[in-house]
C-alpha positions as CSV (number, residue, x, y, z in Angstrom):
1,M,231.2,202.1,71.7
2,R,231.4,198.5,72.8
3,R,231.7,196.0,69.9
4,V,229.3,193.1,70.3
5,P,230.5,189.8,68.9
6,K,228.3,187.9,66.5
7,K,226.5,184.9,67.8
8,R,228.5,181.8,67.0
9,K,226.8,178.7,65.4
10,Y,227.7,175.5,67.1
11,T,227.2,172.3,65.6
12,P,224.6,169.9,67.4
13,E,227.5,167.6,68.2
14,R,229.5,170.4,69.8
15,V,226.5,171.6,71.8
16,E,226.0,167.9,73.1
17,E,229.7,167.7,74.1
18,I,229.4,170.9,75.9
19,R,226.2,169.7,77.7
20,I,227.7,166.5,78.9
21,K,230.8,168.5,80.2
22,L,228.4,170.9,81.9
23,L,226.5,168.1,83.6
24,D,229.8,166.4,84.6
25,W,231.1,169.6,86.0
26,I,227.9,170.1,88.2
27,E,228.8,166.8,89.9
28,T,232.5,167.2,90.2
29,S,233.5,170.7,90.5
30,H,234.3,172.4,93.9
31,V,233.8,175.7,92.4
32,L,230.5,176.2,90.7
33,W,230.8,179.3,88.8
34,L,229.6,179.3,85.2
35,G,232.1,181.9,84.0
36,K,235.0,179.6,84.9
37,F,233.2,176.7,83.2
38,A,232.9,178.7,80.1
39,Q,236.5,180.0,80.2
40,D,237.8,176.5,80.9
41,N,236.2,175.3,77.6
42,G,237.4,178.3,75.4
43,F,234.4,180.5,75.2
44,H,232.8,183.5,76.9
45,R,229.9,182.7,79.3
46,D,227.3,184.5,77.2
47,R,227.8,181.7,74.7
48,L,226.0,179.3,77.2
49,L,222.8,181.3,76.9
50,E,223.1,181.2,73.1
51,M,223.5,177.4,73.2
52,A,220.5,177.1,75.6
53,E,218.3,179.3,73.4
54,G,218.9,176.9,70.5
55,N,218.9,173.5,72.0
56,E,216.2,172.3,74.5
57,K,218.3,169.5,76.2
58,F,221.2,172.1,76.7
59,A,218.7,174.6,78.1
60,E,217.8,172.0,80.8
61,A,221.5,171.3,81.6
62,F,222.1,175.2,81.7
63,M,219.2,175.6,84.2
64,L,220.5,172.9,86.4
65,A,224.0,174.5,86.3
66,K,222.5,177.9,87.3
67,Q,220.7,176.3,90.1
68,A,223.8,174.4,91.3
69,Q,225.8,177.8,91.1
70,E,223.0,179.5,93.2
71,N,223.1,176.7,95.6
72,W,226.9,176.6,96.1
73,L,226.8,180.3,96.8
74,V,224.1,180.1,99.3
75,L,225.3,177.0,101.1
76,G,228.9,178.4,101.0
77,A,227.9,181.5,102.7
78,I,225.7,179.9,105.3
79,G,228.4,177.4,106.1
80,K,231.0,180.3,106.2
81,K,233.0,178.8,103.5
82,L,232.4,181.8,101.4
83,D,232.3,185.5,102.2
84,C,228.6,186.3,102.9
85,G,228.9,189.8,101.3
86,M,230.6,188.5,98.1
87,A,228.0,185.7,98.1
88,A,225.1,188.2,98.4
89,F,226.7,190.3,95.6
90,A,227.0,187.3,93.3
91,L,223.5,186.2,93.9
92,K,222.2,189.6,93.0
93,N,224.2,189.4,89.7
94,V,223.9,185.7,88.7
95,A,220.6,184.6,90.3
96,G,218.4,187.8,90.3
97,W,218.4,188.1,94.0
98,R,217.3,191.7,95.3
99,D,217.3,193.6,98.6
100,Q,213.8,194.9,97.8
101,P,210.8,194.1,100.1
102,L,207.9,192.4,98.8
103,P,205.1,194.6,97.2
104,E,202.4,195.7,99.6
105,E,199.7,193.9,97.5
106,D,201.3,190.5,98.1
107,D,199.2,189.9,101.4
108,E,199.3,186.2,101.0
109,L,203.0,186.1,101.9
110,K,202.9,188.8,104.7
111,D,202.3,186.4,107.5
112,T,204.7,183.7,106.3
113,T,207.1,182.5,108.9
114,L,210.3,180.8,107.9
115,R,212.2,178.5,110.3
116,F,215.8,177.4,109.6
117,S,217.6,174.5,111.3
118,T,221.0,173.3,110.9
119,V,221.9,170.0,109.1
120,P,224.5,168.1,110.7
121,D,227.7,167.2,108.6
122,N,228.1,163.6,107.9
């Protein structure tokens, strides 16, 4: 049986310190992977969710980081900087993406057409 570690109690000052680091990481990191951020800061990635559950400001930063991670994966795959299969696998695991079709009762979205265009590099 797998041993589940107890939740840690972080001081508000420590949570704020990690929140600031997380926001900086979103802006400066070339690899946006939350597990790497957590490991680099000395804790398991599950601790990020624990901190978000207990602190509204941290929760907002965590949501921004999750969105940045998802964007990094999608744009990296589209730009062929990341392996598409690995990006799809990661998106299914960290962003809730699925290969399932929309339910039949969702008629509103049936006739939706998506158009994609390339964005020139600056």
